[in-house]
N, C-alpha and C positions, 0 to 999 in steps of 0.2 A: 503493500502499498506507501510506502510513500517516496518505495518511485517513479510510482505515480505521482505524489502533488510534487514531488524532487521535476522533473518532466511540466510535468502542467505550468510551475513557480519558475521556468527556463523559458515556458514561450510568455510568461506573465512578464514579465523583466527586459526580456528586449524588445516587447512592443513600448512597456512604458518606454525605455531609451529612444526609441524610431519618436516616439511621437514629439516625447522632446527636445529631441536633434530640430524634430523640423521646425520645432516653437521657438526655433534658435537657444536652446540651452536659457532661457528665461525660466524667472523662481527656480523654484526647487525639484528636483527628478519624485521627486515624491508626492508628489501635487498629481500626478499621473500615473498615480498608484488606486486602487483602491481598497475597504479592508480588505481585514481575512472572512471573512463571511458576509461581505456581503456579492452579489450576481446583479451587478446594474452592467449599464452599457460601458464604465470605464474596461470595467471587466473583459465584456466579450470586443471589444475593440481591441484589448489592448492581446488577447489568446489568435484574437485571432490573424491581428498583426503583424506579429513577434510569430506562426506556424508558417506563413508563407514569407515572410522573414529571414527564417533558419531556413526555410524548400527553398529560396534561389539564393541561400548560400551557397548555401551546399554543391545546389546544380552547377555552379557558379566556380567552384574549387576543384569539385570535378571533371568538371569538360574544361578544365585548367589541366590538370593531372594527367587524366588522361590523351592532351593534346598531347603533351612528348612523350607519352610511353610507344 
């Protein structure tokens, strides 16, 4: 169960960092998080964006590595 929570937390952290960067790193990074038990728009937004950014990064890294093999 802990590995699943860590997996989801990774997506949320990546998503919140992505939106914090888009906003120009203004305010605090913590402002982009929702509470630990909140299931609101920020949670869903960060989870979905974190998943997409992670998949895009994995695709980019694999395409570069496979190009040189």
